[in-house]
C-alpha positions in Angstrom: -47.6 -24.6 -63.2 -49.0 -25.5 -66.6 -52.4 -26.3 -64.9 -52.9 -22.6 -64.2 -52.0 -21.7 -67.8 -54.5 -24.3 -69.1 -57.2 -23.1 -66.7 -56.6 -19.5 -68.0 -56.9 -20.8 -71.6 -60.1 -22.6 -70.7 -61.5 -19.4 -69.3 -60.5 -17.3 -72.3 -62.0 -19.8 -74.7 -65.2 -20.0 -72.6 -65.6 -16.3 -72.9 -65.1 -16.5 -76.7 -67.7 -19.3 -76.9 -70.2 -17.4 -74.7 -69.7 -14.2 -76.7 -70.3 -16.1 -79.9 -73.5 -17.6 -78.7 -74.8 -14.2 -77.5 -74.0 -12.6 -80.8 -75.4 -15.4 -82.9 -78.6 -15.4 -80.9 -79.2 -11.9 -82.2 -79.5 -13.1 -85.8 -83.2 -12.7 -86.6 -85.0 -15.9 -87.5 -88.5 -14.5 -88.4 -89.7 -15.1 -84.9 -89.9 -12.3 -82.3 -87.3 -12.5 -79.6 -86.3 -9.7 -77.2 -82.6 -10.8 -77.6 -82.5 -8.8 -80.9 -82.6 -5.7 -78.7 -79.5 -6.7 -76.7 -76.8 -4.2 -77.3 -79.1 -1.3 -78.1 -78.6 1.6 -75.8 -80.9 4.7 -75.3 -79.5 8.0 -74.2 -81.3 8.4 -70.8 -80.4 11.7 -69.2 -77.0 11.6 -70.8 -76.2 8.0 -69.9 -76.3 5.2 -72.6 -78.7 2.7 -71.0 -79.8 -0.7 -72.3 -83.4 -0.8 -73.4 -84.2 -3.7 -71.0 -83.3 -1.4 -68.1 -85.7 1.3 -69.2 -88.8 -0.7 -70.3 -90.8 -3.8 -70.1 -90.1 -6.1 -73.1 -92.6 -8.7 -74.2 -93.5 -11.0 -77.0 -97.3 -11.4 -77.1 -97.2 -13.0 -80.6 -94.7 -15.0 -82.6 -94.1 -12.0 -84.9 -94.4 -9.0 -82.5 -92.2 -7.4 -79.8 -93.8 -4.9 -77.4 -91.6 -2.3 -75.6 -93.3 -0.4 -72.8 -90.9 2.3 -71.4 -91.4 3.0 -67.7 -90.9 6.7 -68.4 -93.2 7.8 -71.3 -90.9 10.8 -71.9 -88.2 8.6 -73.5 -90.5 6.8 -76.0 -89.1 8.9 -78.9 -85.5 8.2 -77.7 -86.2 4.4 -77.6 -87.7 4.7 -81.1 -84.6 6.5 -82.4 -82.2 4.0 -80.8 -84.1 1.1 -82.5 -84.0 2.7 -85.9 -80.3 3.6 -85.5 -79.5 -0.1 -84.7 -80.4 -1.1 -88.3 -82.4 -4.1 -87.4 -84.5 -3.7 -90.6 -87.6 -3.4 -88.4 -89.7 -0.3 -88.3 -91.0 0.5 -84.8 -94.6 1.7 -84.4 -95.4 3.9 -81.5 -98.7 5.0 -80.0 -97.1 7.3 -77.4 -97.2 4.7 -74.6 -96.0 1.5 -76.3 -93.6 0.7 -79.1 -94.5 -2.3 -81.3 -91.9 -4.0 -83.4 -93.6 -6.1 -86.0 -91.2 -8.8 -87.2 -91.6 -9.4 -90.9 -91.4 -13.0 -92.2 -88.0 -13.8 -93.8 -87.8 -14.5 -97.5 -85.2 -17.0 -98.8 -82.8 -14.3 -99.9 -82.8 -12.6 -96.5 -82.3 -16.0 -94.8 -79.2 -16.7 -97.0 -77.8 -13.2 -96.2 -78.2 -13.8 -92.5 -76.4 -17.2 -92.8 -73.6 -15.6 -94.8 -73.2 -12.9 -92.1 -73.3 -15.6 -89.4 -70.6 -17.7 -91.2 -68.4 -14.6 -91.4 -68.8 -14.0 -87.7 -68.1 -17.7 -87.0 -64.8 -17.5 -88.9 -63.8 -14.4 -87.0 -64.4 -16.2 -83.7 -62.4 -19.2 -84.9 -59.5 -16.9 -85.8 -59.7 -15.5 -82.3 -59.5 -19.0 -81.0 -56.5 -19.7 -83.1 -54.8 -16.6 -81.8 -55.5 -17.7 -78.2 -53.9 -21.1 -79.0 -50.8 -19.3 -80.4 -50.5 -17.0 -77.4 -50.8 -19.9 -74.9 -48.3 -22.1 -76.9 -45.8 -19.2 -76.8 -46.4 -18.9 -73.0 -45.8 -22.7 -72.6 -42.7 -22.6 -74.7 -41.3 -19.7 -72.7 -41.9 -21.7 -69.5 -39.9 -24.6 -71.0 -37.1 -22.2 -72.3 -37.0 -20.7 -68.8 -36.6 -24.2 -67.3 -39.8 -23.9 -65.4 -41.2 -27.1 -67.0 -39.7 -30.1 -68.7 -40.0 -31.0 -72.4 -42.5 -33.8 -71.4 -44.6 -31.2 -69.5 -44.5 -28.9 -72.5 -45.7 -31.7 -74.8 -48.5 -32.7 -72.4 -49.5 -29.0 -72.1 -49.6 -28.6 -75.9 -51.8 -31.8 -76.2 -54.2 -30.6 -73.4 -54.4 -27.1 -75.0 -55.2 -28.6 -78.4 -58.0 -30.7 -76.8 -59.5 -27.5 -75.3 -59.2 -25.7 -78.6 -60.8 -28.6 -80.5 -63.7 -28.7 -78.0 -64.3 -25.0 -78.3 -64.2 -25.2 -82.1 -66.7 -28.1 -82.1 -69.1 -26.2 -79.8 -68.9 -23.1 -82.0 -69.6 -25.3 -85.1 -72.5 -27.1 -83.4 -74.1 -23.9 -82.3 -73.7 -22.3 -85.8 -75.2 -25.4 -87.5 -78.2 -25.4 -85.1 -78.8 -21.7 -85.7 -78.4 -22.1 -89.5 -81.0 -25.0 -89.4 -83.3 -22.8 -87.3 -83.0 -19.9 -89.8 -83.7 -22.0 -92.8 -86.7 -23.8 -91.3 -88.6 -20.9 -89.8 
């Protein structure tokens, strides 16, 4: 019975971890990466559509992203969507292709990015703690309802804490790697 609960907890924590990695990957490091465009949607005939579903994205140089819409009629819409996303990058369009020159990061901007990333990391850790609390309450309710014994409750708590600790360690590891990457580029 507790195995199903712990498997659910693993799944929920894995989602938090994957979301964290996806969000942190968007933090700009001074190198061009099409991942900074993730989450930007263009109004395409009334439907918000991700840029990667409307255009070919490429990185021909370390500090340049090229966006080539399949439909040239939407080039201005793509440009507007990028500007509205507040990436601090000014798109340059020639009517067929949009170029995103990635400016090099100065030390102040690097520190701002790291500060923002640390704030986001703390939000994810709070989310992890909330998941732990919710599952502890579920396990306690199972014990109170005589579905499991006290020993099973204790083992479930210990296993849950191991899963929580592993998730926290993975989040910390990924954050430190990204921080090192931002400071070194």
